[in-house]
N, CA, C and O atoms as CSV, one atom per row, in Angstrom:
chain,resi,resn,atom,element,x,y,z
A,1,UNK,N,N,170.165,-125.532,-14.747
A,1,UNK,CA,C,169.061,-124.804,-15.329
A,1,UNK,C,C,169.505,-123.911,-16.477
A,1,UNK,O,O,168.671,-123.330,-17.171
A,2,UNK,N,N,170.797,-123.801,-16.679
A,2,UNK,CA,C,171.286,-122.936,-17.755
A,2,UNK,C,C,170.661,-123.344,-19.079
A,2,UNK,O,O,170.648,-124.522,-19.434
A,3,UNK,N,N,170.150,-122.370,-19.798
A,3,UNK,CA,C,169.535,-122.629,-21.085
A,3,UNK,C,C,168.049,-122.923,-21.025
A,3,UNK,O,O,167.408,-123.071,-22.066
A,4,UNK,N,N,167.490,-123.009,-19.831
A,4,UNK,CA,C,166.052,-123.279,-19.686
A,4,UNK,C,C,165.291,-121.951,-19.570
A,4,UNK,O,O,165.728,-121.035,-18.874
A,5,UNK,N,N,164.169,-121.864,-20.250
A,5,UNK,CA,C,163.316,-120.681,-20.124
A,5,UNK,C,C,162.186,-120.920,-19.143
A,5,UNK,O,O,161.561,-119.974,-18.664
A,6,UNK,N,N,161.921,-122.195,-18.842
A,6,UNK,CA,C,160.787,-122.584,-18.003
A,6,UNK,C,C,161.215,-123.715,-17.076
A,6,UNK,O,O,161.868,-124.666,-17.505
A,7,UNK,N,N,160.843,-123.605,-15.803
A,7,UNK,CA,C,161.129,-124.652,-14.819
A,7,UNK,C,C,159.823,-125.021,-14.122
A,7,UNK,O,O,159.083,-124.145,-13.676
A,8,UNK,N,N,159.545,-126.314,-14.031
A,8,UNK,CA,C,158.400,-126.804,-13.264
A,8,UNK,C,C,158.904,-127.272,-11.910
A,8,UNK,O,O,159.785,-128.128,-11.835
A,9,UNK,N,N,158.349,-126.715,-10.840
A,9,UNK,CA,C,158.707,-127.128,-9.476
A,9,UNK,C,C,157.610,-128.084,-9.008
A,9,UNK,O,O,156.495,-127.660,-8.702
A,10,UNK,N,N,157.932,-129.361,-8.957
A,10,UNK,CA,C,156.932,-130.369,-8.593
A,10,UNK,C,C,157.344,-131.188,-7.370
A,10,UNK,O,O,156.663,-132.149,-7.012
A,11,UNK,N,N,158.437,-130.821,-6.735
A,11,UNK,CA,C,158.946,-131.599,-5.605
A,11,UNK,C,C,158.505,-131.026,-4.277
A,11,UNK,O,O,158.383,-129.810,-4.124
A,12,UNK,N,N,158.264,-131.908,-3.312
A,12,UNK,CA,C,157.934,-131.472,-1.955
A,12,UNK,C,C,158.129,-132.636,-0.993
A,12,UNK,O,O,157.998,-133.801,-1.367
A,13,UNK,N,N,158.437,-132.305,0.219
A,13,UNK,CA,C,158.433,-133.294,1.298
A,13,UNK,C,C,157.029,-133.222,1.876
A,13,UNK,O,O,156.716,-132.314,2.646
A,14,UNK,N,N,156.206,-134.151,1.517
A,14,UNK,CA,C,154.806,-134.067,1.898
A,14,UNK,C,C,154.423,-135.082,2.980
A,14,UNK,O,O,153.333,-135.654,2.949
A,15,UNK,N,N,155.317,-135.293,3.916
A,15,UNK,CA,C,154.936,-136.124,5.065
A,15,UNK,C,C,153.847,-135.402,5.837
A,15,UNK,O,O,153.839,-134.173,5.905
A,16,UNK,N,N,152.948,-136.143,6.405
A,16,UNK,CA,C,151.882,-135.539,7.195
A,16,UNK,C,C,152.342,-135.222,8.613
A,16,UNK,O,O,151.659,-134.509,9.348
A,17,UNK,N,N,153.487,-135.749,8.988
A,17,UNK,CA,C,154.010,-135.513,10.334
A,17,UNK,C,C,155.511,-135.733,10.300
A,17,UNK,O,O,156.003,-136.579,9.554
A,18,UNK,N,N,156.229,-134.981,11.097
A,18,UNK,CA,C,157.669,-135.184,11.253
A,18,UNK,C,C,158.034,-134.916,12.703
A,18,UNK,O,O,157.544,-133.963,13.308
A,19,UNK,N,N,158.884,-135.748,13.250
A,19,UNK,CA,C,159.338,-135.541,14.623
A,19,UNK,C,C,159.927,-134.141,14.774
A,19,UNK,O,O,159.756,-133.491,15.805
A,20,UNK,N,N,160.614,-133.692,13.747
A,20,UNK,CA,C,161.213,-132.357,13.733
A,20,UNK,C,C,160.601,-131.578,12.567
A,20,UNK,O,O,161.105,-131.657,11.446
A,21,UNK,N,N,159.521,-130.826,12.815
A,21,UNK,CA,C,158.824,-130.114,11.735
A,21,UNK,C,C,159.717,-129.185,10.921
A,21,UNK,O,O,159.410,-128.885,9.767
A,22,UNK,N,N,160.822,-128.727,11.512
A,22,UNK,CA,C,161.716,-127.855,10.760
A,22,UNK,C,C,162.296,-128.579,9.539
A,22,UNK,O,O,162.722,-127.931,8.583
A,23,UNK,N,N,162.314,-129.927,9.564
A,23,UNK,CA,C,162.769,-130.672,8.380
A,23,UNK,C,C,161.853,-130.373,7.193
A,23,UNK,O,O,162.321,-130.189,6.069
A,24,UNK,N,N,160.551,-130.328,7.452
A,24,UNK,CA,C,159.581,-130.045,6.391
A,24,UNK,C,C,159.766,-128.621,5.880
A,24,UNK,O,O,159.751,-128.372,4.675
A,25,UNK,N,N,159.936,-127.715,6.796
A,25,UNK,CA,C,160.127,-126.308,6.424
A,25,UNK,C,C,161.395,-126.160,5.590
A,25,UNK,O,O,161.389,-125.529,4.533
A,26,UNK,N,N,162.477,-126.748,6.080
A,26,UNK,CA,C,163.764,-126.639,5.380
A,26,UNK,C,C,163.652,-127.196,3.961
A,26,UNK,O,O,164.111,-126.581,2.999
A,27,UNK,N,N,163.039,-128.360,3.854
A,27,UNK,CA,C,162.914,-128.993,2.550
A,27,UNK,C,C,162.006,-128.205,1.619
A,27,UNK,O,O,162.365,-127.947,0.470
A,28,UNK,N,N,160.843,-127.825,2.104
A,28,UNK,CA,C,159.847,-127.193,1.242
A,28,UNK,C,C,160.063,-125.696,1.036
A,28,UNK,O,O,160.025,-125.223,-0.100
A,29,UNK,N,N,160.283,-124.966,2.076
A,29,UNK,CA,C,160.425,-123.510,1.947
A,29,UNK,C,C,161.839,-123.140,1.512
A,29,UNK,O,O,162.024,-122.438,0.518
A,30,UNK,N,N,162.824,-123.609,2.250
A,30,UNK,CA,C,164.201,-123.284,1.877
A,30,UNK,C,C,164.564,-123.906,0.528
A,30,UNK,O,O,165.278,-123.297,-0.269
A,31,UNK,N,N,164.072,-125.118,0.277
A,31,UNK,CA,C,164.326,-125.766,-1.014
A,31,UNK,C,C,163.744,-124.961,-2.163
A,31,UNK,O,O,164.382,-124.809,-3.205
A,32,UNK,N,N,162.534,-124.445,-1.978
A,32,UNK,CA,C,161.912,-123.615,-3.012
A,32,UNK,C,C,162.679,-122.315,-3.184
A,32,UNK,O,O,162.876,-121.851,-4.306
A,33,UNK,N,N,163.107,-121.733,-2.086
A,33,UNK,CA,C,163.894,-120.501,-2.157
A,33,UNK,C,C,165.184,-120.756,-2.953
A,33,UNK,O,O,165.577,-119.936,-3.783
A,34,UNK,N,N,165.833,-121.890,-2.694
A,34,UNK,CA,C,167.056,-122.227,-3.426
A,34,UNK,C,C,166.773,-122.420,-4.917
A,34,UNK,O,O,167.544,-121.975,-5.768
A,35,UNK,N,N,165.664,-123.086,-5.220
A,35,UNK,CA,C,165.289,-123.292,-6.614
A,35,UNK,C,C,165.052,-121.953,-7.307
A,35,UNK,O,O,165.519,-121.746,-8.427
A,36,UNK,N,N,164.329,-121.042,-6.650
A,36,UNK,CA,C,164.043,-119.740,-7.245
A,36,UNK,C,C,165.318,-118.932,-7.467
A,36,UNK,O,O,165.474,-118.259,-8.486
A,37,UNK,N,N,166.206,-119.009,-6.518
A,37,UNK,CA,C,167.470,-118.289,-6.637
A,37,UNK,C,C,168.289,-118.837,-7.806
A,37,UNK,O,O,168.841,-118.070,-8.595
A,38,UNK,N,N,168.365,-120.166,-7.915
A,38,UNK,CA,C,169.108,-120.789,-9.011
A,38,UNK,C,C,168.460,-120.469,-10.350
A,38,UNK,O,O,169.153,-120.233,-11.340
A,39,UNK,N,N,167.120,-120.460,-10.383
A,39,UNK,CA,C,166.410,-120.133,-11.620
A,39,UNK,C,C,166.710,-118.705,-12.051
A,39,UNK,O,O,166.941,-118.442,-13.231
A,40,UNK,N,N,166.704,-117.792,-11.098
A,40,UNK,CA,C,166.998,-116.389,-11.430
A,40,UNK,C,C,168.426,-116.252,-11.946
A,40,UNK,O,O,168.670,-115.574,-12.945
A,41,UNK,N,N,169.364,-116.897,-11.261
A,41,UNK,CA,C,170.768,-116.827,-11.673
A,41,UNK,C,C,170.982,-117.396,-13.077
A,41,UNK,O,O,171.857,-116.938,-13.813
A,42,UNK,N,N,170.172,-118.403,-13.443
A,42,UNK,CA,C,170.306,-119.049,-14.752
A,42,UNK,C,C,169.526,-118.320,-15.841
A,42,UNK,O,O,169.597,-118.693,-17.012
A,43,UNK,N,N,168.782,-117.280,-15.461
A,43,UNK,CA,C,168.026,-116.524,-16.452
A,43,UNK,C,C,166.704,-117.163,-16.846
A,43,UNK,O,O,166.156,-116.857,-17.905
A,44,UNK,N,N,166.191,-118.045,-16.003
A,44,UNK,CA,C,164.899,-118.677,-16.277
A,44,UNK,C,C,163.814,-117.603,-16.292
A,44,UNK,O,O,163.770,-116.749,-15.408
A,45,UNK,N,N,162.942,-117.648,-17.294
A,45,UNK,CA,C,161.900,-116.635,-17.430
A,45,UNK,C,C,160.664,-116.925,-16.596
A,45,UNK,O,O,159.993,-115.999,-16.139
A,46,UNK,N,N,160.354,-118.208,-16.390
A,46,UNK,CA,C,159.127,-118.536,-15.676
A,46,UNK,C,C,159.318,-119.821,-14.873
A,46,UNK,O,O,159.925,-120.782,-15.345
A,47,UNK,N,N,158.783,-119.815,-13.641
A,47,UNK,CA,C,158.753,-121.004,-12.795
A,47,UNK,C,C,157.290,-121.344,-12.557
A,47,UNK,O,O,156.502,-120.487,-12.158
A,48,UNK,N,N,156.935,-122.592,-12.802
A,48,UNK,CA,C,155.569,-123.067,-12.568
A,48,UNK,C,C,155.604,-123.955,-11.335
A,48,UNK,O,O,156.283,-124.982,-11.313
A,49,UNK,N,N,154.866,-123.549,-10.313
A,49,UNK,CA,C,154.788,-124.312,-9.065
A,49,UNK,C,C,153.529,-125.166,-9.107
A,49,UNK,O,O,152.437,-124.654,-9.356
A,50,UNK,N,N,153.673,-126.460,-8.867
A,50,UNK,CA,C,152.518,-127.351,-8.878
A,50,UNK,C,C,152.385,-128.046,-7.527
A,50,UNK,O,O,153.336,-128.130,-6.750
A,51,UNK,N,N,151.189,-128.536,-7.273
A,51,UNK,CA,C,150.930,-129.222,-6.012
A,51,UNK,C,C,149.860,-130.284,-6.214
A,51,UNK,O,O,148.868,-130.061,-6.908
A,52,UNK,N,N,150.073,-131.430,-5.606
A,52,UNK,CA,C,149.075,-132.491,-5.655
A,52,UNK,C,C,148.354,-132.630,-4.320
A,52,UNK,O,O,147.660,-133.618,-4.083
A,53,UNK,N,N,148.520,-131.644,-3.453
A,53,UNK,CA,C,147.884,-131.714,-2.152
A,53,UNK,C,C,146.378,-131.930,-2.331
A,53,UNK,O,O,145.726,-131.219,-3.095
A,54,UNK,N,N,145.852,-132.890,-1.638
A,54,UNK,CA,C,144.415,-133.125,-1.681
A,54,UNK,C,C,143.955,-134.087,-2.758
A,54,UNK,O,O,142.752,-134.190,-2.998
A,55,UNK,N,N,144.856,-134.793,-3.414
A,55,UNK,CA,C,144.397,-135.721,-4.441
A,55,UNK,C,C,144.227,-137.139,-3.892
A,55,UNK,O,O,143.608,-137.985,-4.538
A,56,UNK,N,N,144.772,-137.400,-2.707
A,56,UNK,CA,C,144.647,-138.730,-2.110
A,56,UNK,C,C,144.115,-138.585,-0.696
A,56,UNK,O,O,144.690,-137.873,0.127
A,57,UNK,N,N,143.002,-139.271,-0.422
A,57,UNK,CA,C,142.404,-139.239,0.908
A,57,UNK,C,C,143.138,-140.158,1.873
A,57,UNK,O,O,143.940,-140.999,1.466
A,58,UNK,N,N,142.852,-139.982,3.148
A,58,UNK,CA,C,143.475,-140.798,4.185
A,58,UNK,C,C,142.364,-141.547,4.910
A,58,UNK,O,O,141.768,-141.002,5.839
A,59,UNK,N,N,142.070,-142.780,4.510
A,59,UNK,CA,C,140.988,-143.522,5.154
A,59,UNK,C,C,141.344,-143.896,6.589
A,59,UNK,O,O,142.505,-144.165,6.896
A,60,UNK,N,N,140.351,-143.911,7.458
A,60,UNK,CA,C,140.571,-144.264,8.862
A,60,UNK,C,C,141.170,-145.664,8.944
A,60,UNK,O,O,140.581,-146.633,8.463
A,61,UNK,N,N,142.340,-145.758,9.554
A,61,UNK,CA,C,142.982,-147.047,9.766
A,61,UNK,C,C,143.563,-147.675,8.513
A,61,UNK,O,O,143.890,-148.862,8.513
A,62,UNK,N,N,143.695,-146.906,7.454
A,62,UNK,CA,C,144.210,-147.488,6.223
A,62,UNK,C,C,145.255,-146.617,5.569
A,62,UNK,O,O,145.696,-145.610,6.123
A,63,UNK,N,N,145.632,-147.022,4.400
A,63,UNK,CA,C,146.613,-146.284,3.614
A,63,UNK,C,C,145.888,-145.656,2.441
A,63,UNK,O,O,145.111,-146.320,1.755
A,64,UNK,N,N,146.140,-144.385,2.212
A,64,UNK,CA,C,145.468,-143.682,1.128
A,64,UNK,C,C,145.950,-144.119,-0.241
A,64,UNK,O,O,147.096,-144.530,-0.423
A,65,UNK,N,N,145.044,-144.017,-1.193
A,65,UNK,CA,C,145.391,-144.243,-2.594
A,65,UNK,C,C,144.464,-143.388,-3.449
A,65,UNK,O,O,143.657,-142.625,-2.917
A,66,UNK,N,N,144.573,-143.508,-4.768
A,66,UNK,CA,C,143.801,-142.657,-5.663
A,66,UNK,C,C,142.290,-142.872,-5.546
A,66,UNK,O,O,141.508,-142.015,-5.957
A,67,UNK,N,N,141.878,-144.018,-4.986
A,67,UNK,CA,C,140.451,-144.305,-4.843
A,67,UNK,C,C,139.865,-143.763,-3.539
A,67,UNK,O,O,138.645,-143.737,-3.378
A,68,UNK,N,N,140.712,-143.333,-2.612
A,68,UNK,CA,C,140.245,-142.834,-1.320
A,68,UNK,C,C,139.843,-141.369,-1.457
A,68,UNK,O,O,140.644,-140.527,-1.864
A,69,UNK,N,N,138.610,-141.085,-1.115
A,69,UNK,CA,C,138.114,-139.705,-1.212
A,69,UNK,C,C,138.819,-138.813,-0.194
A,69,UNK,O,O,139.149,-139.249,0.909
A,70,UNK,N,N,139.042,-137.571,-0.579
A,70,UNK,CA,C,139.659,-136.588,0.310
A,70,UNK,C,C,138.555,-135.893,1.086
A,70,UNK,O,O,137.573,-135.428,0.506
A,71,UNK,N,N,138.721,-135.823,2.405
A,71,UNK,CA,C,137.735,-135.133,3.235
A,71,UNK,C,C,138.300,-133.802,3.708
A,71,UNK,O,O,139.509,-133.573,3.663
A,72,UNK,N,N,137.416,-132.935,4.159
A,72,UNK,CA,C,137.862,-131.649,4.695
A,72,UNK,C,C,138.795,-131.868,5.883
A,72,UNK,O,O,139.765,-131.130,6.054
A,73,UNK,N,N,138.508,-132.875,6.701
A,73,UNK,CA,C,139.354,-133.159,7.862
A,73,UNK,C,C,140.783,-133.510,7.428
A,73,UNK,O,O,141.747,-133.171,8.115
A,74,UNK,N,N,140.912,-134.194,6.277
A,74,UNK,CA,C,142.248,-134.521,5.767
A,74,UNK,C,C,143.031,-133.253,5.448
A,74,UNK,O,O,144.257,-133.221,5.556
A,75,UNK,N,N,142.305,-132.209,5.053
A,75,UNK,CA,C,142.938,-131.020,4.516
A,75,UNK,C,C,143.187,-129.897,5.513
A,75,UNK,O,O,144.063,-129.068,5.267
A,76,UNK,N,N,142.470,-129.828,6.612
A,76,UNK,CA,C,142.507,-128.659,7.488
A,76,UNK,C,C,143.916,-128.312,7.951
A,76,UNK,O,O,144.359,-127.181,7.753
A,77,UNK,N,N,144.623,-129.243,8.554
A,77,UNK,CA,C,145.973,-128.937,9.028
A,77,UNK,C,C,146.892,-128.658,7.851
A,77,UNK,O,O,147.715,-127.744,7.898
A,78,UNK,N,N,146.751,-129.440,6.807
A,78,UNK,CA,C,147.576,-129.251,5.628
A,78,UNK,C,C,147.402,-127.853,5.052
A,78,UNK,O,O,148.383,-127.205,4.688
A,79,UNK,N,N,146.169,-127.387,4.969
A,79,UNK,CA,C,145.892,-126.078,4.401
A,79,UNK,C,C,146.549,-124.982,5.228
A,79,UNK,O,O,147.150,-124.066,4.668
A,80,UNK,N,N,146.445,-125.061,6.553
A,80,UNK,CA,C,147.031,-123.999,7.372
A,80,UNK,C,C,148.552,-124.009,7.279
A,80,UNK,O,O,149.177,-122.950,7.229
A,81,UNK,N,N,149.148,-125.192,7.256
A,81,UNK,CA,C,150.604,-125.285,7.140
A,81,UNK,C,C,151.045,-124.777,5.777
A,81,UNK,O,O,151.990,-123.993,5.691
A,82,UNK,N,N,150.375,-125.211,4.702
A,82,UNK,CA,C,150.758,-124.794,3.361
A,82,UNK,C,C,150.534,-123.298,3.158
A,82,UNK,O,O,151.276,-122.640,2.428
A,83,UNK,N,N,149.500,-122.771,3.813
A,83,UNK,CA,C,149.245,-121.342,3.704
A,83,UNK,C,C,150.427,-120.560,4.257
A,83,UNK,O,O,150.858,-119.569,3.669
A,84,UNK,N,N,150.943,-121.012,5.389
A,84,UNK,CA,C,152.110,-120.363,5.985
A,84,UNK,C,C,153.304,-120.473,5.044
A,84,UNK,O,O,154.024,-119.496,4.835
A,85,UNK,N,N,153.518,-121.667,4.471
A,85,UNK,CA,C,154.621,-121.858,3.536
A,85,UNK,C,C,154.426,-120.981,2.307
A,85,UNK,O,O,155.374,-120.379,1.802
A,86,UNK,N,N,153.163,-120.918,1.825
A,86,UNK,CA,C,152.884,-120.166,0.604
A,86,UNK,C,C,153.246,-118.692,0.774
A,86,UNK,O,O,153.832,-118.091,-0.126
A,87,UNK,N,N,152.901,-118.107,1.923
A,87,UNK,CA,C,153.214,-116.688,2.111
A,87,UNK,C,C,154.726,-116.481,2.160
A,87,UNK,O,O,155.230,-115.495,1.623
A,88,UNK,N,N,155.442,-117.382,2.788
A,88,UNK,CA,C,156.898,-117.267,2.825
A,88,UNK,C,C,157.484,-117.496,1.432
A,88,UNK,O,O,158.440,-116.827,1.037
A,89,UNK,N,N,156.904,-118.450,0.684
A,89,UNK,CA,C,157.379,-118.744,-0.660
A,89,UNK,C,C,157.179,-117.545,-1.574
A,89,UNK,O,O,158.067,-117.209,-2.359
A,90,UNK,N,N,156.020,-116.896,-1.480
A,90,UNK,CA,C,155.768,-115.713,-2.301
A,90,UNK,C,C,156.775,-114.612,-1.969
A,90,UNK,O,O,157.292,-113.946,-2.867
A,91,UNK,N,N,157.049,-114.424,-0.689
A,91,UNK,CA,C,158.039,-113.421,-0.303
A,91,UNK,C,C,159.402,-113.771,-0.894
A,91,UNK,O,O,160.115,-112.893,-1.380
A,92,UNK,N,N,159.761,-115.046,-0.853
A,92,UNK,CA,C,161.041,-115.487,-1.400
A,92,UNK,C,C,161.090,-115.280,-2.901
A,92,UNK,O,O,162.105,-114.839,-3.440
A,93,UNK,N,N,159.986,-115.599,-3.584
A,93,UNK,CA,C,160.001,-115.476,-5.038
A,93,UNK,C,C,160.056,-114.012,-5.461
A,93,UNK,O,O,160.703,-113.672,-6.452
A,94,UNK,N,N,159.380,-113.148,-4.714
A,94,UNK,CA,C,159.467,-111.704,-5.031
A,94,UNK,C,C,160.895,-111.217,-4.818
A,94,UNK,O,O,161.429,-110.453,-5.622
A,95,UNK,N,N,161.508,-111.670,-3.720
A,95,UNK,CA,C,162.888,-111.259,-3.437
A,95,UNK,C,C,163.833,-111.762,-4.518
A,95,UNK,O,O,164.850,-111.129,-4.806
A,96,UNK,N,N,163.492,-112.914,-5.121
A,96,UNK,CA,C,164.334,-113.475,-6.188
A,96,UNK,C,C,164.060,-112.801,-7.526
A,96,UNK,O,O,164.757,-113.066,-8.505
A,97,UNK,N,N,163.048,-111.930,-7.580
A,97,UNK,CA,C,162.786,-111.186,-8.795
A,97,UNK,C,C,161.669,-111.731,-9.667
A,97,UNK,O,O,161.471,-111.250,-10.783
A,98,UNK,N,N,160.930,-112.730,-9.182
A,98,UNK,CA,C,159.816,-113.269,-9.961
A,98,UNK,C,C,158.550,-112.496,-9.647
A,98,UNK,O,O,158.375,-112.011,-8.529
A,99,UNK,N,N,157.657,-112.377,-10.638
A,99,UNK,CA,C,156.371,-111.701,-10.390
A,99,UNK,C,C,155.250,-112.726,-10.413
A,99,UNK,O,O,155.387,-113.836,-10.927
A,100,UNK,N,N,154.132,-112.301,-9.830
A,100,UNK,CA,C,152.938,-113.165,-9.797
A,100,UNK,C,C,151.967,-112.710,-10.814
A,100,UNK,O,O,150.895,-113.299,-10.952
């Protein structure tokens, strides 16, 4: 990241289920914390966090694609999990010296 003024964070482990949920946490929360720490150390001025959550629906008995509508039921668990991650991520980013 040395020499970068801006970093886009677009990566995530977005499985809908994991036998060991801590894998998702480690990848998404700890991974973001590591990215923020590295960005701060490199003197990055701004980090842009993006998310595609909710752009692909999950049809009953099928595989989602861009044509599958997203329903509220698709999002409920995802929203609560991401909300928990988001609060931890904000705490991590503040600790790393970034402002909102």
